[in-house]
N, CA, C and O atoms as a Tinker XYZ file with bonds, in Angstrom:
   308  protein
     1  N     47.905000 -154.129000  -59.094000    73     2
     2  CA    47.311000 -154.130000  -60.449000    64     1     3
     3  C     47.284000 -155.386000  -61.000000    63     2     4     5
     4  O     48.271000 -156.120000  -60.968000    81     3
     5  N     46.031000 -155.762000  -61.605000    73     3     6
     6  CA    45.764000 -157.109000  -62.277000    64     5     7
     7  C     45.967000 -156.872000  -63.624000    63     6     8     9
     8  O     45.894000 -155.711000  -64.028000    81     7
     9  N     46.214000 -157.797000  -64.405000    73     7    10
    10  CA    46.246000 -157.891000  -65.833000    64     9    11
    11  C     45.214000 -158.836000  -66.461000    63    10    12    13
    12  O     45.320000 -160.049000  -66.277000    81    11
    13  N     44.168000 -158.293000  -67.236000    73    11    14
    14  CA    43.047000 -158.889000  -67.751000    64    13    15
    15  C     43.130000 -158.668000  -69.228000    63    14    16    17
    16  O     43.919000 -157.910000  -69.792000    81    15
    17  N     42.176000 -159.459000  -69.814000    73    15    18
    18  CA    41.887000 -159.131000  -71.394000    64    17    19
    19  C     40.857000 -158.105000  -71.493000    63    18    20    21
    20  O     40.011000 -157.984000  -70.607000    81    19
    21  N     40.887000 -157.301000  -72.609000    73    19    22
    22  CA    40.157000 -156.150000  -72.856000    64    21    23
    23  C     38.690000 -156.328000  -72.732000    63    22    24    25
    24  O     37.997000 -155.393000  -72.330000    81    23
    25  N     38.118000 -157.603000  -73.091000    73    23    26
    26  CA    36.903000 -157.968000  -73.012000    64    25    27
    27  C     36.111000 -157.958000  -71.763000    63    26    28    29
    28  O     34.894000 -157.857000  -71.611000    81    27
    29  N     37.227000 -158.106000  -70.758000    73    27    30
    30  CA    36.880000 -158.020000  -69.241000    64    29    31
    31  C     36.835000 -156.777000  -68.705000    63    30    32    33
    32  O     36.708000 -156.708000  -67.483000    81    31
    33  N     36.908000 -155.821000  -69.313000    73    31    34
    34  CA    36.997000 -154.190000  -68.571000    64    33    35
    35  C     35.476000 -153.856000  -68.643000    63    34    36    37
    36  O     34.683000 -154.359000  -69.438000    81    35
    37  N     35.248000 -153.107000  -67.872000    73    35    38
    38  CA    33.833000 -152.591000  -67.635000    64    37    39
    39  C     33.695000 -151.157000  -68.269000    63    38    40    41
    40  O     34.686000 -150.588000  -68.727000    81    39
    41  N     32.494000 -150.610000  -68.285000    73    39    42
    42  CA    32.417000 -149.177000  -68.926000    64    41    43
    43  C     32.999000 -148.349000  -68.120000    63    42    44    45
    44  O     32.923000 -148.502000  -66.901000    81    43
    45  N     33.664000 -147.354000  -68.681000    73    43    46
    46  CA    34.564000 -146.320000  -68.151000    64    45    47
    47  C     35.662000 -146.636000  -67.334000    63    46    48    49
    48  O     36.059000 -145.767000  -66.558000    81    47
    49  N     36.302000 -147.883000  -67.379000    73    47    50
    50  CA    37.294000 -148.310000  -66.783000    64    49    51
    51  C     38.457000 -148.293000  -67.885000    63    50    52    53
    52  O     38.457000 -148.671000  -69.056000    81    51
    53  N     39.570000 -147.645000  -66.983000    73    51    54
    54  CA    40.820000 -147.329000  -67.815000    64    53    55
    55  C     41.902000 -148.301000  -67.547000    63    54    56    57
    56  O     41.950000 -148.873000  -66.458000    81    55
    57  N     42.866000 -148.544000  -68.577000    73    55    58
    58  CA    43.972000 -149.430000  -68.350000    64    57    59
    59  C     45.038000 -149.191000  -69.073000    63    58    60    61
    60  O     44.793000 -148.366000  -69.954000    81    59
    61  N     46.257000 -149.616000  -69.068000    73    59    62
    62  CA    47.351000 -149.674000  -69.971000    64    61    63
    63  C     47.386000 -150.948000  -70.664000    63    62    64    65
    64  O     47.155000 -151.973000  -70.021000    81    63
    65  N     47.655000 -151.001000  -71.928000    73    63    66
    66  CA    47.862000 -152.271000  -72.483000    64    65    67
    67  C     49.204000 -152.688000  -72.473000    63    66    68    69
    68  O     50.160000 -152.013000  -72.855000    81    67
    69  N     49.237000 -153.961000  -71.968000    73    67    70
    70  CA    50.641000 -154.672000  -71.783000    64    69    71
    71  C     51.046000 -155.533000  -72.928000    63    70    72    73
    72  O     52.242000 -155.757000  -73.112000    81    71
    73  N     49.967000 -156.124000  -73.852000    73    71    74
    74  CA    50.577000 -156.941000  -74.754000    64    73    75
    75  C     49.249000 -157.354000  -75.659000    63    74    76    77
    76  O     48.100000 -157.535000  -75.255000    81    75
    77  N     49.777000 -157.448000  -77.044000    73    75    78
    78  CA    48.531000 -157.926000  -78.050000    64    77    79
    79  C     49.006000 -159.417000  -78.300000    63    78    80    81
    80  O     50.113000 -159.517000  -78.827000    81    79
    81  N     48.406000 -160.464000  -78.033000    73    79    82
    82  CA    48.770000 -161.848000  -78.184000    64    81    83
    83  C     48.295000 -162.397000  -79.526000    63    82    84    85
    84  O     48.413000 -163.603000  -79.737000    81    83
    85  N     47.796000 -161.635000  -80.395000    73    83    86
    86  CA    47.360000 -161.917000  -81.815000    64    85    87
    87  C     48.376000 -162.183000  -82.467000    63    86    88    89
    88  O     49.445000 -161.736000  -82.053000    81    87
    89  N     48.347000 -162.958000  -83.633000    73    87    90
    90  CA    49.565000 -163.240000  -84.471000    64    89    91
    91  C     48.933000 -163.156000  -85.794000    63    90    92    93
    92  O     47.710000 -163.215000  -85.925000    81    91
    93  N     49.820000 -163.008000  -86.864000    73    91    94
    94  CA    49.681000 -163.075000  -88.320000    64    93    95
    95  C     48.809000 -161.515000  -88.680000    63    94    96    97
    96  O     49.064000 -160.416000  -88.186000    81    95
    97  N     47.749000 -161.845000  -89.677000    73    95    98
    98  CA    46.984000 -160.674000  -90.016000    64    97    99
    99  C     46.104000 -160.113000  -89.079000    63    98   100   101
   100  O     46.021000 -158.886000  -89.125000    81    99
   101  N     45.299000 -160.807000  -88.084000    73    99   102
   102  CA    44.674000 -160.177000  -87.133000    64   101   103
   103  C     45.594000 -159.307000  -86.063000    63   102   104   105
   104  O     45.111000 -158.289000  -85.567000    81   103
   105  N     46.875000 -159.720000  -85.739000    73   103   106
   106  CA    47.815000 -158.980000  -85.016000    64   105   107
   107  C     48.071000 -157.870000  -85.772000    63   106   108   109
   108  O     47.773000 -156.760000  -85.333000    81   107
   109  N     48.606000 -158.013000  -86.897000    73   107   110
   110  CA    49.165000 -156.836000  -87.440000    64   109   111
   111  C     47.991000 -155.590000  -87.614000    63   110   112   113
   112  O     48.245000 -154.399000  -87.436000    81   111
   113  N     46.667000 -156.132000  -87.998000    73   111   114
   114  CA    45.465000 -155.150000  -88.075000    64   113   115
   115  C     45.203000 -154.449000  -86.835000    63   114   116   117
   116  O     44.915000 -153.252000  -86.848000    81   115
   117  N     45.294000 -155.195000  -85.647000    73   115   118
   118  CA    45.109000 -154.486000  -84.478000    64   117   119
   119  C     46.389000 -153.708000  -84.088000    63   118   120   121
   120  O     46.152000 -152.772000  -83.325000    81   119
   121  N     47.518000 -153.849000  -84.384000    73   119   122
   122  CA    48.611000 -153.067000  -84.247000    64   121   123
   123  C     48.319000 -151.810000  -85.132000    63   122   124   125
   124  O     48.254000 -150.723000  -84.558000    81   123
   125  N     48.166000 -151.866000  -86.272000    73   123   126
   126  CA    47.748000 -150.744000  -87.051000    64   125   127
   127  C     46.777000 -149.758000  -86.542000    63   126   128   129
   128  O     46.883000 -148.540000  -86.691000    81   127
   129  N     45.801000 -150.386000  -85.915000    73   127   130
   130  CA    44.819000 -149.325000  -85.246000    64   129   131
   131  C     45.290000 -148.595000  -84.382000    63   130   132   133
   132  O     44.640000 -147.615000  -84.017000    81   131
   133  N     46.570000 -148.887000  -83.817000    73   131   134
   134  CA    47.151000 -148.214000  -82.726000    64   133   135
   135  C     47.175000 -148.891000  -81.274000    63   134   136   137
   136  O     47.629000 -148.423000  -80.229000    81   135
   137  N     46.597000 -150.050000  -81.491000    73   135   138
   138  CA    46.595000 -150.744000  -79.976000    64   137   139
   139  C     47.806000 -151.539000  -79.887000    63   138   140   141
   140  O     47.945000 -152.639000  -80.422000    81   139
   141  N     48.869000 -150.801000  -79.035000    73   139   142
   142  CA    50.138000 -151.083000  -79.016000    64   141   143
   143  C     50.469000 -151.048000  -77.521000    63   142   144   145
   144  O     49.941000 -150.155000  -76.859000    81   143
   145  N     51.242000 -151.875000  -76.948000    73   143   146
   146  CA    51.740000 -151.897000  -75.495000    64   145   147
   147  C     52.099000 -150.450000  -75.038000    63   146   148   149
   148  O     52.599000 -149.688000  -75.865000    81   147
   149  N     51.864000 -150.032000  -73.744000    73   147   150
   150  CA    51.915000 -148.900000  -73.342000    64   149   151
   151  C     51.031000 -147.712000  -73.491000    63   150   152   153
   152  O     51.234000 -146.686000  -72.841000    81   151
   153  N     50.040000 -147.838000  -74.348000    73   151   154
   154  CA    48.935000 -147.045000  -74.559000    64   153   155
   155  C     47.943000 -147.242000  -73.523000    63   154   156   157
   156  O     47.678000 -148.350000  -73.056000    81   155
   157  N     47.352000 -146.063000  -73.138000    73   155   158
   158  CA    45.970000 -145.967000  -72.283000    64   157   159
   159  C     44.903000 -146.373000  -73.068000    63   158   160   161
   160  O     44.822000 -146.052000  -74.254000    81   159
   161  N     43.943000 -147.166000  -72.407000    73   159   162
   162  CA    42.693000 -147.285000  -73.313000    64   161   163
   163  C     41.532000 -147.177000  -72.242000    63   162   164   165
   164  O     41.719000 -147.586000  -71.097000    81   163
   165  N     40.436000 -146.668000  -72.602000    73   163   166
   166  CA    39.199000 -146.694000  -71.858000    64   165   167
   167  C     38.121000 -147.194000  -72.610000    63   166   168   169
   168  O     37.966000 -147.014000  -73.818000    81   167
   169  N     37.327000 -147.873000  -71.808000    73   167   170
   170  CA    35.846000 -148.522000  -72.464000    64   169   171
   171  C     34.817000 -147.540000  -72.321000    63   170   172   173
   172  O     34.329000 -147.199000  -71.243000    81   171
   173  N     34.483000 -147.068000  -73.524000    73   171   174
   174  CA    33.256000 -146.024000  -73.707000    64   173   175
   175  C     31.873000 -146.687000  -73.582000    63   174   176   177
   176  O     30.918000 -146.072000  -73.109000    81   175
   177  N     31.777000 -148.137000  -74.080000    73   175   178
   178  CA    30.505000 -148.594000  -73.975000    64   177   179
   179  C     30.447000 -149.821000  -74.922000    63   178   180   181
   180  O     31.355000 -150.003000  -75.733000    81   179
   181  N     29.465000 -150.605000  -74.835000    73   179   182
   182  CA    29.365000 -151.907000  -75.635000    64   181   183
   183  C     27.677000 -151.850000  -76.270000    63   182   184   185
   184  O     26.730000 -151.243000  -75.769000    81   183
   185  N     27.688000 -152.521000  -77.267000    73   183   186
   186  CA    26.365000 -152.757000  -78.045000    64   185   187
   187  C     25.424000 -153.485000  -77.194000    63   186   188   189
   188  O     25.910000 -153.978000  -76.176000    81   187
   189  N     24.276000 -153.639000  -77.390000    73   187   190
   190  CA    23.064000 -154.184000  -76.611000    64   189   191
   191  C     23.423000 -155.679000  -76.204000    63   190   192   193
   192  O     23.147000 -156.146000  -75.099000    81   191
   193  N     24.083000 -156.394000  -77.244000    73   191   194
   194  CA    24.394000 -157.741000  -77.000000    64   193   195
   195  C     25.846000 -157.807000  -76.512000    63   194   196   197
   196  O     26.411000 -158.898000  -76.426000    81   195
   197  N     26.350000 -156.864000  -76.248000    73   195   198
   198  CA    27.621000 -156.695000  -75.579000    64   197   199
   199  C     28.854000 -156.994000  -76.723000    63   198   200   201
   200  O     29.994000 -157.214000  -76.313000    81   199
   201  N     28.591000 -156.988000  -78.000000    73   199   202
   202  CA    29.497000 -157.011000  -79.202000    64   201   203
   203  C     29.098000 -156.221000  -80.213000    63   202   204   205
   204  O     27.955000 -156.396000  -80.634000    81   203
   205  N     29.826000 -155.327000  -80.739000    73   203   206
   206  CA    31.308000 -154.929000  -80.201000    64   205   207
   207  C     31.366000 -154.078000  -78.827000    63   206   208   209
   208  O     30.416000 -153.813000  -78.091000    81   207
   209  N     32.678000 -153.728000  -78.675000    73   207   210
   210  CA    32.865000 -152.739000  -77.658000    64   209   211
   211  C     33.465000 -151.678000  -78.198000    63   210   212   213
   212  O     34.239000 -151.813000  -79.145000    81   211
   213  N     33.182000 -150.500000  -77.665000    73   211   214
   214  CA    33.828000 -149.188000  -78.112000    64   213   215
   215  C     34.773000 -148.812000  -77.009000    63   214   216   217
   216  O     34.517000 -148.886000  -75.807000    81   215
   217  N     35.946000 -148.381000  -77.577000    73   215   218
   218  CA    36.879000 -147.983000  -76.574000    64   217   219
   219  C     37.577000 -146.681000  -77.132000    63   218   220   221
   220  O     37.633000 -146.435000  -78.337000    81   219
   221  N     38.137000 -145.818000  -76.086000    73   219   222
   222  CA    38.777000 -144.670000  -76.404000    64   221   223
   223  C     40.396000 -144.831000  -76.331000    63   222   224   225
   224  O     40.928000 -145.192000  -75.281000    81   223
   225  N     41.119000 -144.555000  -77.456000    73   223   226
   226  CA    42.618000 -144.701000  -77.593000    64   225   227
   227  C     43.241000 -143.702000  -78.308000    63   226   228   229
   228  O     42.906000 -143.505000  -79.476000    81   227
   229  N     44.219000 -142.950000  -77.703000    73   227   230
   230  CA    44.940000 -141.928000  -78.413000    64   229   231
   231  C     43.879000 -141.176000  -78.983000    63   230   232   233
   232  O     43.708000 -141.155000  -80.202000    81   231
   233  N     43.087000 -140.499000  -78.113000    73   231   234
   234  CA    42.010000 -139.378000  -78.685000    64   233   235
   235  C     41.207000 -139.849000  -79.950000    63   234   236   237
   236  O     40.907000 -138.968000  -80.755000    81   235
   237  N     40.888000 -140.929000  -80.171000    73   235   238
   238  CA    39.793000 -141.382000  -81.165000    64   237   239
   239  C     39.090000 -142.549000  -80.460000    63   238   240   241
   240  O     39.559000 -143.119000  -79.475000    81   239
   241  N     37.895000 -142.863000  -81.063000    73   239   242
   242  CA    36.965000 -143.980000  -80.618000    64   241   243
   243  C     37.237000 -144.917000  -81.748000    63   242   244   245
   244  O     37.430000 -144.655000  -82.935000    81   243
   245  N     37.209000 -146.129000  -81.093000    73   243   246
   246  CA    37.525000 -147.289000  -81.943000    64   245   247
   247  C     36.603000 -148.636000  -81.569000    63   246   248   249
   248  O     36.547000 -149.017000  -80.400000    81   247
   249  N     36.028000 -149.192000  -82.424000    73   247   250
   250  CA    35.137000 -150.559000  -81.924000    64   249   251
   251  C     35.939000 -151.732000  -82.321000    63   250   252   253
   252  O     36.619000 -151.714000  -83.347000    81   251
   253  N     35.874000 -152.766000  -81.522000    73   251   254
   254  CA    36.413000 -153.928000  -81.662000    64   253   255
   255  C     35.301000 -155.134000  -81.289000    63   254   256   257
   256  O     34.460000 -154.995000  -80.402000    81   255
   257  N     35.437000 -156.311000  -82.095000    73   255   258
   258  CA    34.690000 -157.309000  -81.712000    64   257   259
   259  C     35.339000 -158.013000  -80.647000    63   258   260   261
   260  O     36.544000 -157.877000  -80.435000    81   259
   261  N     34.526000 -158.832000  -79.899000    73   259   262
   262  CA    34.997000 -159.280000  -78.658000    64   261   263
   263  C     35.981000 -160.390000  -78.907000    63   262   264   265
   264  O     36.914000 -160.597000  -78.132000    81   263
   265  N     35.799000 -161.012000  -79.853000    73   263   266
   266  CA    36.965000 -162.057000  -80.261000    64   265   267
   267  C     38.284000 -161.295000  -80.719000    63   266   268   269
   268  O     39.308000 -161.969000  -80.829000    81   267
   269  N     38.316000 -160.248000  -80.929000    73   267   270
   270  CA    39.526000 -159.322000  -80.940000    64   269   271
   271  C     40.113000 -159.013000  -79.802000    63   270   272   273
   272  O     41.323000 -159.055000  -79.581000    81   271
   273  N     39.056000 -158.625000  -78.888000    73   271   274
   274  CA    39.492000 -158.013000  -77.744000    64   273   275
   275  C     40.156000 -158.912000  -76.820000    63   274   276   277
   276  O     40.907000 -158.501000  -75.934000    81   275
   277  N     39.860000 -160.262000  -77.037000    73   275   278
   278  CA    40.344000 -161.372000  -76.228000    64   277   279
   279  C     41.732000 -161.497000  -76.406000    63   278   280   281
   280  O     42.329000 -162.072000  -75.495000    81   279
   281  N     42.464000 -161.048000  -77.474000    73   279   282
   282  CA    43.927000 -161.103000  -77.499000    64   281   283
   283  C     44.667000 -159.739000  -76.962000    63   282   284   285
   284  O     45.881000 -159.633000  -77.131000    81   283
   285  N     44.011000 -158.817000  -76.389000    73   283   286
   286  CA    44.696000 -157.732000  -75.994000    64   285   287
   287  C     44.710000 -157.689000  -74.347000    63   286   288   289
   288  O     43.670000 -157.536000  -73.707000    81   287
   289  N     45.862000 -157.822000  -73.799000    73   287   290
   290  CA    45.958000 -157.675000  -72.402000    64   289   291
   291  C     46.071000 -156.493000  -71.954000    63   290   292   293
   292  O     46.763000 -155.713000  -72.607000    81   291
   293  N     45.388000 -156.007000  -70.647000    73   291   294
   294  CA    45.401000 -154.703000  -70.181000    64   293   295
   295  C     45.796000 -154.687000  -68.571000    63   294   296   297
   296  O     45.347000 -155.556000  -67.824000    81   295
   297  N     46.392000 -153.968000  -68.246000    73   295   298
   298  CA    46.722000 -153.519000  -66.747000    64   297   299
   299  C     45.819000 -152.714000  -66.269000    63   298   300   301
   300  O     45.626000 -151.609000  -66.775000    81   299
   301  N     45.092000 -153.194000  -65.150000    73   299   302
   302  CA    43.915000 -152.185000  -64.497000    64   301   303
   303  C     44.293000 -152.003000  -63.113000    63   302   304   305
   304  O     45.148000 -152.723000  -62.597000    81   303
   305  N     43.703000 -151.082000  -62.489000    73   303   306
   306  CA    43.792000 -151.131000  -60.906000    64   305   307
   307  C     42.796000 -151.889000  -60.197000    63   306   308
   308  O     42.829000 -151.953000  -58.968000    81   307
């Protein structure tokens, strides 16, 4: 299994969040949205210019900017 950041995942790819590297206000905000280690995440799609990214986590859809996705480490097959 490889560990990559969320930005590198492809559409319909699923992985398990291993860590959130963001600190301070951004880290708190990301964790408050439910992006925490151990949760499964699936990439649903990307905007035409690849930013933002839509992801599915805990039965809801969430969008993140690519600069936020860079802080999230995911384990994929």
